[in-house]
C-alpha positions in Angstrom: 54.1 7.6 -6.5 51.0 6.1 -5.4 47.5 7.4 -6.7 45.6 9.3 -4.1 42.7 7.1 -2.6 39.7 9.0 -4.6 36.2 6.8 -4.1 34.2 7.1 -7.3 31.2 5.1 -8.3 31.9 4.9 -12.0 35.5 3.7 -11.3 35.7 -0.1 -11.8 38.7 -0.6 -9.9 37.0 0.7 -6.3 35.7 -2.1 -4.2 32.8 -1.6 -1.9 33.5 -0.8 1.6 31.3 -2.4 4.6 29.6 0.8 5.3 29.0 1.0 1.4 27.2 -2.2 1.2 25.1 -1.4 4.9 23.8 2.4 2.7 23.3 0.1 -0.5 21.0 -2.5 1.8 19.5 0.3 3.9 18.3 2.2 0.0 17.0 -1.3 -1.1 14.8 -1.7 1.7 13.8 2.0 1.6 12.8 1.3 -1.7 10.9 -1.7 -1.0 9.1 -0.3 1.6 7.7 2.5 -0.7 6.5 -0.1 -3.0 4.1 -1.8 -0.6 0.6 -1.4 -0.4 -2.0 -1.1 2.1 -3.6 -4.7 2.6 -7.0 -4.7 3.2 -9.1 -7.1 5.7 -12.0 -7.9 7.3 -12.0 -8.9 11.0 -15.1 -11.1 12.2 -16.0 -10.7 15.7 -17.2 -13.7 17.9 -20.6 -12.7 17.7 -20.8 -12.1 14.0 -20.2 -8.9 13.4 -17.9 -8.1 10.2 -15.4 -5.1 10.1 -13.6 -3.5 7.8 -10.1 -2.2 7.8 -6.7 -1.6 6.2 -3.0 -2.7 7.3 -0.6 -0.2 6.6 3.3 -1.0 5.3 4.3 0.8 8.9 2.3 -1.8 10.2 -0.4 0.4 11.7 -4.1 -0.9 11.2 -7.4 1.5 11.0 -11.0 -0.7 11.6 -14.3 0.8 10.0 -17.2 0.5 12.3 -19.4 2.0 9.5 -22.6 1.0 11.5 -21.9 2.9 14.5 -19.7 5.8 12.3 -16.4 5.2 14.2 -13.1 4.7 12.7 -10.4 3.3 15.2 -7.1 2.9 14.9 -3.9 1.0 16.5 -0.4 0.6 16.1 -0.1 -2.7 15.0 -2.7 -5.8 14.0 -1.3 -7.6 17.4 -2.8 -4.5 19.3 -5.7 -4.4 17.7 -6.9 -8.2 18.5 -5.4 -7.8 22.1 -8.2 -4.9 22.5 -11.0 -6.5 24.8 -14.0 -6.1 22.7 -11.6 -8.1 20.0 -10.4 -11.4 21.5 -11.5 -14.2 19.6 -11.8 -12.0 16.4 -10.5 -13.6 13.0 -8.6 -12.0 10.3 -9.5 -12.6 6.7 -7.6 -11.3 3.4 -8.8 -11.1 0.1 -5.7 -12.9 -0.7 -6.4 -15.5 1.7 -9.9 -16.4 1.1 -11.5 -18.6 -1.8 -13.2 -15.7 -2.9 -10.3 -13.0 -3.2 -12.2 -10.0 -3.7 
């Protein structure tokens, strides 16, 4: 008589299926994404104006126009830099500069 096929995570004889491996990898990726922190940056416009912003783990960005009392947001850094008033802007991040803010 054969044993019924019962899957238990505590059974050392149980082997992972491809679906199990995929679920495990997806969960690991989910946990890694939860551990990410927003990243600050400075955006230097061609005329020299410096704006501060934050890029979230989702890829969305928020830019503070402190002098104007405005905030703008974009779904990605690429979209932000594609805006007409951002052409030629340079993005600086603390971990990429010598100052390491």
